[in-house]
C-alpha positions in Angstrom: -9.3 14.7 -33.6 -10.7 11.3 -34.6 -9.3 8.0 -33.7 -8.0 7.3 -37.2 -6.1 10.6 -37.2 -4.7 9.9 -33.8 -3.5 6.5 -34.9 -1.9 7.9 -38.1 -0.1 10.6 -36.0 1.3 8.0 -33.6 2.4 5.8 -36.6 4.1 8.7 -38.2 5.8 9.7 -35.0 7.0 6.1 -34.3 8.3 5.8 -37.8 10.4 8.9 -37.3 12.1 7.6 -34.2 15.8 6.6 -34.7 16.7 6.1 -31.1 16.7 2.3 -30.2 16.2 3.0 -26.5 13.0 4.9 -27.1 11.6 2.2 -29.3 12.5 -0.4 -26.6 10.7 1.7 -24.0 7.6 1.8 -26.3 7.6 -2.0 -26.5 8.0 -2.3 -22.7 5.0 0.0 -22.3 3.0 -2.1 -24.7 3.9 -5.3 -22.7 2.7 -3.6 -19.5 -0.6 -2.7 -21.1 -1.2 -6.2 -22.3 -0.5 -8.1 -19.1 -3.5 -9.8 -17.5 -4.1 -8.6 -14.0 -6.0 -11.8 -13.1 -3.0 -13.9 -14.2 -0.5 -11.7 -12.3 -2.6 -11.8 -9.1 -2.6 -15.6 -9.1 1.1 -15.6 -8.2 0.8 -12.8 -5.7 1.3 -13.4 -2.0 -1.6 -12.8 0.4 -1.8 -10.0 3.0 -1.3 -12.6 5.7 2.0 -13.7 4.1 3.1 -10.1 3.9 2.4 -9.6 7.6 4.2 -12.8 8.6 7.3 -12.0 6.5 7.3 -8.4 7.9 7.0 -9.7 11.5 9.9 -12.1 10.9 12.0 -9.4 9.4 11.4 -7.0 12.2 12.2 -9.6 14.8 15.4 -10.5 13.0 16.8 -6.9 13.3 19.3 -6.0 16.0 17.6 -3.7 18.3 20.4 -3.3 20.8 22.5 -0.1 20.8 
């Protein structure tokens, strides 16, 4: 199956969808695929920050029975 036929099949299928929830899910999937990993990783926390926060959380737990 060629790329053109695949695209036409998808377009026909999407055109036949009447369920708003399914269309919304397709748009959400599209947003996921267009996100930039490099932009997303700029806002991520480092492994050292994860370790520090995990240590703080574990120390804050009540370990007494």
